[in-house]
C-alpha positions as CSV (number, residue, x, y, z in Angstrom):
1,M,162.6,234.6,-12.7
2,Q,164.5,231.4,-12.0
3,Y,162.1,228.5,-12.4
4,E,162.9,224.9,-12.6
5,A,160.5,222.0,-12.9
6,K,161.6,218.3,-12.6
7,Y,159.2,215.8,-14.1
8,I,159.5,212.1,-13.1
9,T,156.3,211.5,-15.1
10,D,153.9,213.5,-16.9
11,D,151.5,213.7,-13.8
12,I,154.2,214.2,-11.2
13,K,156.7,217.2,-10.8
14,L,158.9,219.0,-8.4
15,S,158.3,222.9,-9.0
16,C,160.8,225.5,-7.7
17,Y,160.6,229.3,-8.1
18,E,163.6,231.1,-6.7
19,D,162.8,234.9,-7.5
20,K,160.5,237.3,-5.6
21,F,157.2,235.9,-7.0
22,F,155.4,234.3,-9.8
23,K,151.7,235.1,-10.8
24,S,149.4,233.4,-13.2
25,D,145.6,233.1,-14.0
26,I,145.0,229.6,-14.4
27,L,142.2,227.2,-15.5
28,F,143.2,223.7,-14.0
29,E,142.8,220.8,-16.6
30,H,143.3,218.3,-13.9
31,H,142.7,217.9,-10.3
32,M,146.0,219.1,-8.6
33,L,147.3,217.6,-5.2
34,I,150.1,219.8,-4.1
35,W,152.4,219.6,-1.0
36,F,154.4,222.5,0.1
37,I,158.0,222.0,0.9
38,S,158.8,225.6,1.3
39,G,157.6,229.0,0.2
40,E,154.1,230.4,0.3
41,T,151.2,230.6,-2.3
42,K,148.2,233.0,-2.3
43,I,145.1,231.5,-4.3
44,V,142.5,234.0,-5.3
45,Q,139.2,232.6,-6.5
46,A,135.9,234.4,-7.1
47,N,134.5,233.8,-3.5
48,A,137.5,233.1,-1.4
49,T,141.2,233.7,-1.0
50,Y,143.7,230.9,0.5
51,I,147.1,231.2,1.9
52,F,149.2,228.1,1.8
53,K,152.5,227.6,3.6
54,E,155.4,225.1,4.3
55,G,153.9,221.7,5.3
56,D,150.5,222.4,3.7
57,I,148.7,219.8,1.5
58,F,145.8,220.9,-0.6
59,L,143.6,219.6,-3.6
60,I,142.6,222.0,-6.4
61,P,139.7,220.5,-8.4
62,R,139.9,220.7,-12.3
63,N,138.0,223.4,-14.2
64,Q,138.5,226.0,-11.5
65,L,139.6,229.5,-12.2
66,A,142.1,231.1,-10.0
67,T,145.1,233.8,-9.6
68,I,148.0,232.0,-8.4
69,I,150.9,234.0,-6.7
70,N,153.8,232.2,-5.6
71,Y,156.4,233.5,-3.1
72,P,159.8,232.4,-1.6
73,K,159.6,232.7,2.1
74,D,162.2,232.9,4.9
75,G,165.1,232.7,2.6
76,K,163.8,229.4,1.1
77,P,162.6,229.0,-2.7
78,H,158.8,228.4,-3.5
79,K,159.1,224.6,-3.8
80,T,156.2,222.1,-4.1
81,V,155.4,218.5,-5.2
82,V,152.6,218.5,-7.7
83,M,150.6,215.5,-8.7
84,H,147.9,215.7,-11.4
85,L,145.0,213.4,-10.9
86,S,143.8,213.3,-14.4
87,T,140.2,212.4,-15.6
88,A,141.6,209.1,-17.4
89,R,143.4,208.1,-14.3
90,L,140.5,208.6,-12.1
91,M,138.1,206.9,-14.4
92,E,140.4,203.8,-14.4
93,F,140.5,203.9,-10.6
94,Y,136.8,204.2,-10.1
95,A,136.0,201.6,-12.6
96,N,137.1,198.9,-10.2
97,L,134.9,200.2,-7.5
98,D,131.3,199.3,-6.8
99,G,128.7,201.3,-5.1
100,V,130.4,204.6,-5.0
101,S,127.7,207.4,-4.1
102,K,127.9,210.8,-5.2
103,T,126.0,214.1,-4.7
104,S,126.5,217.4,-6.0
105,A,129.1,219.5,-4.6
106,L,130.4,222.9,-5.0
107,P,134.0,222.6,-6.1
108,K,136.4,224.0,-3.6
109,I,139.9,223.9,-2.6
110,Y,140.4,221.0,0.0
111,H,143.1,221.7,2.5
112,F,144.7,218.7,4.4
113,S,147.3,220.6,6.6
114,N,150.2,218.5,7.0
115,H,148.3,215.1,7.0
116,P,150.9,212.5,7.8
117,L,149.7,209.9,5.4
118,L,149.5,212.2,2.5
119,E,152.9,213.8,3.4
120,S,154.4,210.3,3.6
121,C,153.1,209.5,0.2
122,L,154.2,212.6,-1.6
123,S,157.7,212.9,0.4
124,S,158.5,209.5,-0.9
125,L,158.7,210.8,-4.3
126,I,161.6,213.2,-3.6
127,P,164.3,210.6,-4.2
128,Y,163.0,209.9,-7.8
129,F,163.5,213.6,-8.6
130,D,167.2,213.3,-8.1
131,I,167.5,210.1,-10.2
132,K,165.1,211.6,-12.8
133,E,163.4,208.5,-13.4
134,L,160.1,206.9,-12.0
135,P,159.1,203.4,-13.5
136,E,155.5,203.7,-14.7
137,H,154.2,201.0,-12.5
138,I,155.5,202.7,-9.5
139,A,154.1,206.0,-10.6
140,S,150.7,204.5,-11.1
141,L,150.8,203.1,-7.6
142,K,151.7,206.3,-6.1
143,I,148.9,208.1,-7.7
144,T,146.5,205.3,-6.6
145,E,148.0,205.5,-3.1
146,A,147.1,209.2,-3.1
147,I,143.7,208.8,-4.3
148,S,143.0,206.0,-1.7
149,I,144.3,208.1,1.0
150,L,142.2,211.1,-0.1
151,R,139.1,208.8,0.1
152,A,140.0,207.5,3.3
153,I,140.4,211.1,5.1
154,D,137.6,212.7,3.3
155,K,134.5,210.8,2.7
156,S,133.0,213.6,0.5
157,I,136.0,213.7,-2.1
158,D,134.1,211.2,-4.4
159,N,131.8,214.0,-5.3
160,I,134.7,215.7,-6.9
161,L,137.1,213.0,-8.1
162,A,134.3,210.6,-9.5
163,N,132.6,213.5,-11.4
164,F,133.7,213.3,-15.1
165,E,131.4,215.7,-16.5
166,E,132.4,218.4,-18.7
167,P,131.0,222.1,-18.4
168,G,127.6,222.4,-20.0
169,K,126.0,225.5,-21.3
170,I,125.2,227.8,-18.3
171,D,124.0,231.4,-17.6
172,L,126.6,233.6,-19.2
173,A,125.9,236.7,-17.4
174,G,126.1,235.2,-13.9
175,Y,129.3,233.4,-14.8
176,M,131.1,236.4,-16.2
177,E,130.0,238.6,-13.3
178,K,131.5,236.2,-10.7
179,N,134.8,235.6,-12.8
180,F,135.7,238.5,-14.8
181,M,138.9,239.2,-12.7
182,F,140.7,236.0,-14.3
183,N,142.8,237.0,-17.2
184,L,142.1,233.9,-19.4
185,P,141.8,233.7,-23.2
186,L,138.1,234.0,-24.4
187,E,138.2,230.5,-25.6
188,K,138.6,229.3,-22.0
189,F,135.6,231.3,-20.8
190,G,133.8,229.9,-23.8
191,Y,134.6,226.3,-22.8
192,L,133.7,227.0,-19.1
193,T,130.2,228.3,-20.0
194,G,129.7,225.5,-22.6
195,R,130.0,227.5,-25.7
196,S,132.4,227.8,-28.7
197,L,134.4,230.9,-29.1
198,T,132.0,232.2,-31.8
199,T,129.0,231.5,-29.8
200,F,130.4,232.9,-26.6
201,K,131.1,236.2,-28.4
202,R,127.6,236.3,-30.1
203,D,125.8,235.6,-26.7
204,F,128.2,238.0,-24.7
205,S,127.3,240.8,-27.1
206,K,123.5,240.1,-26.7
207,V,123.8,240.1,-23.0
208,F,126.2,243.0,-22.3
209,N,125.9,245.0,-25.6
210,T,129.6,245.4,-25.9
211,T,132.7,243.3,-26.6
212,P,134.2,240.8,-24.1
213,Q,137.5,242.8,-24.0
214,R,135.9,246.3,-23.3
215,W,133.7,244.9,-20.6
216,L,136.3,242.9,-19.0
217,T,138.8,245.9,-18.8
218,Q,136.0,248.1,-17.3
219,K,134.8,245.5,-14.7
220,R,138.5,244.9,-13.6
221,L,139.0,248.6,-13.3
222,E,135.9,249.1,-11.3
223,L,137.0,246.2,-8.9
224,A,140.4,247.9,-8.6
225,H,138.9,251.3,-7.6
226,Y,136.7,249.3,-4.9
227,Q,139.8,247.6,-3.6
228,F,141.7,250.9,-3.2
229,T,138.8,252.9,-1.6
230,Q,137.3,250.3,0.6
231,K,140.2,247.7,1.2
232,H,143.2,250.2,0.9
233,K,145.3,247.7,-0.7
234,R,148.6,248.4,-2.4
235,P,148.6,249.0,-6.2
236,I,151.0,245.9,-6.7
237,D,148.4,243.6,-4.9
238,V,145.3,245.1,-6.7
239,C,146.9,244.9,-10.0
240,Y,147.5,241.0,-9.8
241,E,144.2,240.4,-8.1
242,T,142.1,242.1,-10.8
243,G,143.4,240.4,-13.9
244,F,146.3,242.8,-14.9
245,E,149.6,241.5,-15.8
246,N,152.1,244.3,-15.0
247,L,151.9,247.4,-12.7
248,S,152.7,250.0,-15.4
249,H,149.9,248.9,-17.6
250,F,147.5,248.7,-14.8
251,S,148.3,252.1,-13.7
252,Y,148.0,253.5,-17.2
253,A,144.6,252.0,-17.8
254,F,143.4,253.2,-14.3
255,K,144.4,256.6,-14.9
256,K,143.0,256.7,-18.5
257,H,139.7,255.5,-17.0
258,F,139.4,257.4,-13.9
259,G,141.4,260.6,-14.6
260,Y,143.8,259.8,-11.7
261,A,146.5,257.3,-10.8
262,P,146.1,254.8,-8.2
263,T,148.9,256.4,-6.0
264,E,146.8,259.8,-6.1
265,L,143.8,258.0,-5.1
266,L,145.5,256.2,-2.2
267,S,147.2,259.4,-1.0
268,Q,143.7,260.6,-0.1
269,F,143.5,257.9,2.5
270,G,147.0,258.3,3.7
271,T,147.9,254.9,2.1
272,H,151.4,254.4,0.6
273,S,152.1,252.1,-2.3
C-alpha cells in the first residue's frame, strides 16, 4: 500500500492512499473535519453506513467507533485534507464565548456536502503542504475559522464541539452488543465504557460468562453469517465490516465455527464471491 501523509501542523494533514483500498477500525481521539479532494470512503458505524466522495466535507465527532475503508476512485488516489479539532483547542475557543447553550445530542457524522465556506477554508491550506510549513499563528487562525464556519452553518454543532466530558461508566452489555464488530484493543473498549482494563475484563466475565476474545469472535462470525444469508454480501465486504483483518483468517474462522466456508454458503444463493 502506498500511503503518504504531509503534516503542516500536528492538527492539519494531507492524506493520500494510492493503492486499492485501506481499512482500519478507529476510535477518534479528536473531532475530525475532512474535505475530500478525490477518492471514496465507506464509514461503517453501529447504526449507520456512510459513503463520502470527491467534494464532500464531513465532521466525525471524537470517541466514535467506526470502520473506515478508503478507496481510490476514477483513476485518482484517495486524497483528503484532515483537520483535528482537539479538546484543548475547542476549550480555548469556547472560553472566549458567553452564553453558549448546549443540550444533550447523539453523536453522529455531520455531512456538509461541498459547502463553499468550508471548502474555501480547507482548500486554502493546499499551498502550505507544498512548502511544508505553516506558521503556528496562521494554523491557529485556520482552525478558528473552520470552527466559526461550522457554528454559522449548523446551530446544533455546539452540542458536540463544546462537550468536553470523558466517557463515564455505562452499561457494559448494551454497549458491547452494539459495538462488537469494531476490532479495537480491549483497553479502548474499557475506556469507552468508563472502566480500566482490569475492571472491564472482570465485569465482562460477570455479564457474559466468557472471555471478551471468545465472545467477540463468536458475535462477529454470527453477524457475518447473517450478512451472507440475509444481505448476500461478498466475503471481502463482510470480512472487513465484521471486525476481521484479512480474508484468509476470516474464511478459516468461519469454516471452523460453522463447518462450511463462506463461498459454500453463498453458492446456495447463487451469489459469487
